[in-house]
C-alpha positions as CSV (number, residue, x, y, z in Angstrom):
1,X,0.0,0.0,0.0
2,X,1.3,3.4,-0.9
3,X,0.3,7.0,-0.2
4,X,1.6,9.8,-2.5
5,X,1.5,13.5,-1.9
6,X,2.4,16.1,-4.5
7,X,5.3,18.3,-3.4
8,X,6.0,20.5,-6.4
9,X,6.7,20.3,-10.1
10,X,7.3,16.6,-10.7
11,X,8.3,15.6,-7.2
12,X,6.0,13.5,-5.0
13,X,6.5,12.0,-1.5
14,X,5.6,8.4,-1.1
15,X,4.9,6.6,2.2
16,X,4.5,2.8,1.9
17,X,3.9,-0.5,3.7
18,X,4.7,-3.7,2.1
19,X,4.1,-7.4,3.0
20,X,4.9,-10.6,1.2
21,X,7.3,-13.5,0.6
22,X,8.6,-15.8,-2.1
23,X,7.6,-19.5,-2.1
24,X,8.2,-22.4,-4.5
25,X,5.7,-25.0,-5.7
26,X,8.2,-27.9,-5.4
27,X,10.3,-28.9,-2.4
28,X,13.9,-28.1,-3.6
29,X,16.8,-29.3,-1.5
30,X,18.7,-26.0,-1.9
31,X,15.7,-24.0,-0.7
32,X,14.6,-25.7,2.6
33,X,11.3,-24.4,4.0
34,X,10.6,-22.6,0.7
35,X,7.6,-24.6,-0.4
36,X,4.1,-23.0,-0.2
37,X,1.7,-24.5,2.3
38,X,-1.7,-23.0,2.7
39,X,-2.0,-23.8,6.4
40,X,1.3,-21.9,7.4
41,X,2.0,-19.2,4.8
42,X,0.7,-16.4,7.0
43,X,3.5,-17.2,9.5
44,X,6.1,-16.7,6.7
45,X,5.0,-13.2,5.6
46,X,7.6,-10.4,5.9
47,X,6.6,-6.8,6.3
48,X,8.4,-3.5,5.7
49,X,7.6,0.3,5.7
50,X,9.4,3.3,4.4
51,X,9.5,6.7,2.6
52,X,10.5,7.7,-0.9
53,X,10.7,10.4,-3.5
54,X,8.9,10.0,-6.8
55,X,9.7,11.9,-10.0
56,X,6.6,11.6,-12.2
57,X,7.4,12.3,-15.8
58,X,3.9,11.3,-17.0
59,X,5.2,8.4,-19.2
60,X,7.6,6.9,-16.6
61,X,8.3,7.3,-12.9
62,X,11.7,7.4,-11.1
63,X,11.5,6.1,-7.5
64,X,14.0,6.5,-4.7
65,X,12.9,4.5,-1.6
66,X,14.3,3.9,1.8
67,X,12.7,0.9,3.5
68,X,12.9,-0.6,6.9
69,X,12.0,-4.2,8.0
70,X,9.0,-4.4,10.3
71,X,8.7,-8.2,10.5
72,X,11.3,-10.8,9.4
73,X,10.1,-14.4,9.4
74,X,13.6,-15.8,8.7
75,X,14.9,-18.4,11.1
76,X,17.8,-17.3,13.4
77,X,17.1,-13.6,12.9
78,X,15.3,-10.9,14.9
79,X,11.6,-11.5,14.1
80,X,10.4,-8.0,15.0
81,X,13.1,-5.4,14.0
82,X,10.3,-2.8,14.3
83,X,10.7,-3.0,18.0
84,X,14.6,-2.9,18.0
85,X,15.6,-1.3,14.7
86,X,19.2,-1.4,13.5
87,X,19.9,0.9,10.5
88,X,22.8,-1.3,9.1
89,X,20.8,-4.5,9.4
90,X,17.2,-3.4,8.7
91,X,17.3,-0.6,6.1
92,X,17.5,-0.8,2.4
93,X,17.7,1.8,-0.4
94,X,16.1,1.1,-3.7
95,X,16.1,2.9,-7.0
96,X,13.6,1.9,-9.7
97,X,12.1,3.0,-13.0
98,X,8.5,2.2,-13.8
99,X,5.2,3.2,-15.0
100,X,3.1,5.5,-12.8
101,X,-0.1,3.9,-11.4
């Protein structure tokens, strides 16, 4: 989910929340625990939040995002970095080019 607010000219501010994961449909030996199971997938959802700048050129969009982990379902790692955030461990910068929606 994303909220955008027009700043000026082509610049927009975006605030977002994201949830999801990546699963497989087969049980691969090099991806243990990666197979999708309907009865447990909700326990494997990761969540993140962040802010970004958008440059809307009508025909394409440049995005500069800084995201932080909120929930990390990976084994052996902090499950709720939202409670104890660590910038080096939990933040990520992304640049992307796409279509405005």
